[in-house]
N, C-alpha and C positions, 0 to 999 in steps of 0.2 A: 534427484527427486524434485527439487525446486524447478528445474528447467522443464521437466515433464509436466508439472502442474501448470506452469506459466503457458506452455504451448497448448495444453488442453483447454485452458480458460480462454486463450486468444482465439483458438479455433471455434470454441463454443460461442463466444460473443460476436465474432465476425462472420462465421459461415453458416450458422443455423438460423432457422426462422425464429426460434425462441430468443436467441441472442440479439437478433435484429430488433425484435419487439421490445426487449428490455432496454436497448439503447434508445429506441424511439420514445419509450415511456419516460426515460430520464430527461430527454431533450424537450418533449412537449407532452406533458401529462394529459391535458385536456383534449388534444387532438386524437391521441390514441384511445382515450376513453370514448370519444365520440364515434370511433370506428367499431365500437362494440367489444373491445377487449377489456377484461377485468384487470386493470392495472394494479389495484391493491393486492389482488391474489398473486399477480406476477411479482410484485415487490416482496411479498411474503415468501415466495419460492427463492428469491435472491437472498433474502435474509437467512433462510434455512441453509442455503448453500454456503454462505459466508460463515455461519456457525460451524458447519461441517469442516470447512477448510481451517478455521481457527483450532478446532479439535485436532485435526491432523497435524497442524503446526506445533501444537502443544505436545503431542505424543512424540513426534520426530525430534523437536527441539529439546524435550525433556530427556531423551536418551543420549543426546550429545553434550548437554550442559549439566553442570551440577545443580541440583534443585535444593535451594536453601531458602530460608525465610528472608524476604526482602529482594529476592532476585527478580520478582515480577516488575518492580519499579525500574530496574535497569533495562529490562526488555521493553517496557512501555515507553521509556525515554528514547531509546533507539528507534522505536516505531514512530514516535512523534517526529523525530528528526527526519526520518525517511519521507514521511508524508509532507512535511514542510518543504523539504528540498525538491521533491518530485512534483508536488502540486496536487490539489484535490481532483479526483475524477480522472486520473491519467494512469493507465497501466504501465505505459512506457516510462513515465516519470517515476513511478514507484520502483521500477527495475533500476533505472539510472540512480535514483536516490539511495537505494539499498547498496548498490555497488560502490558509490562514492562514500557513503557512511562507513561501510566495511573497510575499505582501503584506508581512509583517513584514521579510523579508530585503531586499526592494526598497526599502522606506522607510528601513530602517536603513542600507543602503549609500548611499542618496542623501543623507540628512540627517546621519547620524552614522557615517561610515565607520570611524572609529577603534574604535568600540564595536559594530560590526555583529554580530560573533559573540556578544558578550554579550547584545545585544538579541534575537538569534535564539534563544538558549537560555532566555530569560526566560519565554516562554509554556510551555515544557516544564516548568520548575520550578514554575510556578503550577498547571498542570494536574495534574502528578504529586502535588502537595501536596493538591489537592482531590479528584481522582479517580485513584488509582494505576493503574487499568486503562485510562486514556485516556478521551476524550470519549464514544466509542460502543462501547468494549470490554466484553466480558462478564466478570463476576466468576467467578473460578475457585474 
């Protein structure tokens, strides 16, 4: 299901006029506004889409994971690690960051459960020391 959603988002952002306009609005807000496009309304649409995708992730993730009090902090920590590794504003970086985080966390939990969180934050420390903007993030 994740691969289907990723493919649909990639096609939407790269191949449709609305996706191209969204990417242009992110890169140069003033120029797109000068062309007569209501960028604030466009960003509101993107915000609604992200809320919908977060709801889908919650429903799908909730069926696969045990829902207990405090579980949200573990998920938020893993999400933060994925974003730091991949870099802000990069869909490909998010995919690579999620795969790297999942593999490292699985192996660390299986082989060294006492140090699994330490091992999980090790790639974050290495990547931040080499590339502070993440693997595929843009320099600001």
